[in-house]
C-alpha positions in Angstrom: 4.1 2.5 -1.3 2.0 3.7 0.4 2.8 3.9 5.0 0.6 1.7 7.6 0.9 4.9 10.1 1.4 9.2 10.6 3.7 10.8 9.5 4.7 12.1 13.0 5.4 15.9 11.2 2.8 16.6 9.0 4.9 17.2 5.1 3.3 20.7 5.1 5.4 22.5 8.1 8.5 20.4 7.1 8.5 22.7 4.0 7.7 25.0 5.8 10.5 24.2 8.3 12.7 24.2 5.7 12.2 27.0 3.8 12.7 29.4 8.1 16.0 27.0 8.3 16.7 28.4 4.3 15.1 31.9 5.1 12.6 31.8 2.7 15.0 31.4 -0.1 15.7 27.4 -1.5 15.2 25.4 -5.4 12.5 22.9 -5.6 15.2 20.1 -5.7 17.5 21.4 -3.0 13.8 21.4 -1.2 12.7 17.9 -2.0 16.1 16.2 -1.3 16.0 17.5 2.6 12.4 16.4 2.8 13.3 12.8 1.0 15.6 12.1 4.2 12.0 11.3 6.3 9.5 12.0 3.8 11.4 8.7 1.5 7.5 7.9 -0.4 8.1 12.0 -0.9 7.7 12.2 -4.9 8.0 15.4 -7.2 3.8 15.2 -7.6 2.9 14.7 -3.7 6.3 18.3 -3.5 4.2 19.6 -6.3 0.7 20.1 -4.8 1.6 20.9 -0.3 3.3 23.6 -2.3 0.8 24.8 -4.4 -1.7 24.5 -1.8 1.0 26.4 0.6 1.4 29.0 -2.0 -3.1 29.3 -2.5 -3.2 30.3 1.5 -0.6 32.7 1.1 2.1 31.6 3.4 5.1 31.2 0.3 5.7 32.6 -2.9 6.2 30.1 -5.4 8.1 32.6 -8.4 10.2 30.2 -11.5 13.7 31.0 -12.1 15.6 30.8 -14.9 18.7 29.3 -15.8 
């Protein structure tokens, strides 16, 4: 479902805000749940695309955590 209006806060800025609030460490599931409140149409694919973009820009570092 597409929106017919602009989001007040861009997703990339909201992601960076969440990461800063969590002092730089957050799991993707936690990040998704934090963002889902403000971005109702958010999908894991969209989240991962923005995370990849932020990582290639050198703004964040993504690492794999094994359980």
